[in-house]
C-alpha angles and dihedrals in degrees: 000000000000126000114257147185116218116205123173109152098162116120108225118209105188132181148055114328091004090143088074087080096057099106096049090048093051090051091046089060096045103263120153105148109041132194109205105207121194145155130237135327100303094082088051097044093049092053091234095116093052091046093052094047092047092051091050097047093044087057091056098258122140112238134199123177131216119178134166101087110154132196108283088030116235130239091224091063090048091054090048089053093049091053092048093048092052096046093046096039091237114189101179135041120209116189115203108192139032138314096302092056093045092047090050090049091052091051091050089049091055096044098047092066096037124093094208134054114301089224087071089078093054092046090052092243094120141016121222116239096180140016141170115273114267131201136167146218099205120217102157116047109206119086098050089220089136089078104019135091093228133105127178121196133180119222107210089207097089096351091263116168116195137168133218127191127198128152093221090074096054105128117260091222140358121208111205122186111170090203088070089066097056093096097049111127115247093248092052091047092051094044090049093053089047090053095049092047090051090052087061095040092053086062098036097058096075140127088236101094103159100079096098098174095048090050091050092049091049093049091048091053092049095048093045094050090046092054098040097052093065091053095051093044087060096037111023092186096056097129097192095055094038086055093052090052094046093051091039091060090057096044090048093059108026091086098257096112091052103049109136093005132112103231127215117201095178093126090053093049092049091048094049088067090050094052091039092055101035103023092230127161108280097226092049090050090053091053090051093053106035101073091054092045090049095052091045096052106026095100090063087077111358093176090063091057091045090055090049091049094050103035100036108023097035094234114160111249112242099198091192093057114037092166091053091050091049093049092047087054091055090047090050089054090052089052090050091051092050092047091058094044100260125137122243099201139029094257090059090045100052100021097243143055114283114236128238089243092054091049091050091051093050091049090049092053096041091051093044092243092327094303103102139059130211135207134032105216082069116357106234121214124190092273090053092049090052091049092053093047089050092049089050097045 
C-alpha cells in the first residue's frame, strides 16, 4: 500500500430536476459572467440548454454561449473559447454535456489566464498555477471529468491527443439529473460504462494488493456498472439504474477507487493514439485494446487477474490453475463487451485491418518518439506497445 492524499472538492447536486439550482450554485462559487459551453444539437433539442441559460439570466448573471464541442475535443475549439472568455471578461465556465465538454471547459479555464499557448500544459512545457472556475451540468456519464482533475484534448495538427491533470481545475460543482440520460443512444451508453469501468480498472490492476477496502470499493463499482448497463439498454428510462451509472462514473474517476494503489493507465495511453488517429469513441477504443493488454501483462501479477476473474466476472476459481482462471476472466470481459455492443479488437473498432505503418505511427506518438514508457503494472516500452497493438489488430 502506498501513502496517498485524497482530494475531491466538487459539490455534487444529484437528483431529478437538480438543474433548477444552477444559478444559486454559480453565484455561490463567485460566478458573474458565465460561458455556457456545450456540444452539438442534443442539448438544444432537449431544451436543457435554454433552461440553463434562462435560469442564469433570470438570476442576473451575464451569459455567453459556445457550442460545437465534439467527441475527442479539439484544441481549435479551446482556443476559440479562450478568445471569447477574454473578450467578454468571462469569470466562470459552465459545461453542459459530458466529458468532452467538461475537458474542453477545463482547457479554456487554464488558457484564459495564461500568457502562453494552452497546449504548453498538455505538452508538459508548463504547469498551470491558476484557472477560471469550472462547473458542470452532466448529461453523459462516462469520463468522470465532472469530479476529476484530468482533461484530454486533441490537437488537429498531427492528430495528437494528450492529457493534462491539475487539481486546480476540479469542477466547483456537478449537477447530475439521471433523467437527462434517458435519451442516450445504446452505443453511447455502453461506451460510457466501458470508460467508467476502465477508470477503475486502470487503478485496480496494481502490484499494491494490501488495500482491502479500496479493492472492495473498486470491485463493487465494476460489478454494479456491469449489471446496470444491461437493464438500461433494455429500458432506457429506468431511473434507478441510470442513477447508479451516473454516480458510478463519478466514483470511478474521482480518485476513490485508487486510494493506496499505484495506478497504470497504459490502456488509456494506447487508446488515445487510436482515437487520435481514427477519431473513434473513446470507450469503444478502450474495449478494443484492453483484452490484448491484459493477456500481454497478466503474468506480471497473475493473482490480481485471478481476483478480477472471480470477484468481478464471476469466474469459478480453479485453484490448481491460476493462469487458466485469469485467462477465463479476460475472456469473460470480452464476452461482456460483445454483449453490450463494444468491439474487442481494432478491426471491429474501425471496420478494417490496421496497417503496419499505422501501428508504427501510434507507437511513435505513444512513446513520444521512442523516448518514453507508459504503465506501471508492466512498464511498456515501444516494443511492448507495438506487440499489444499487433495482438489487438
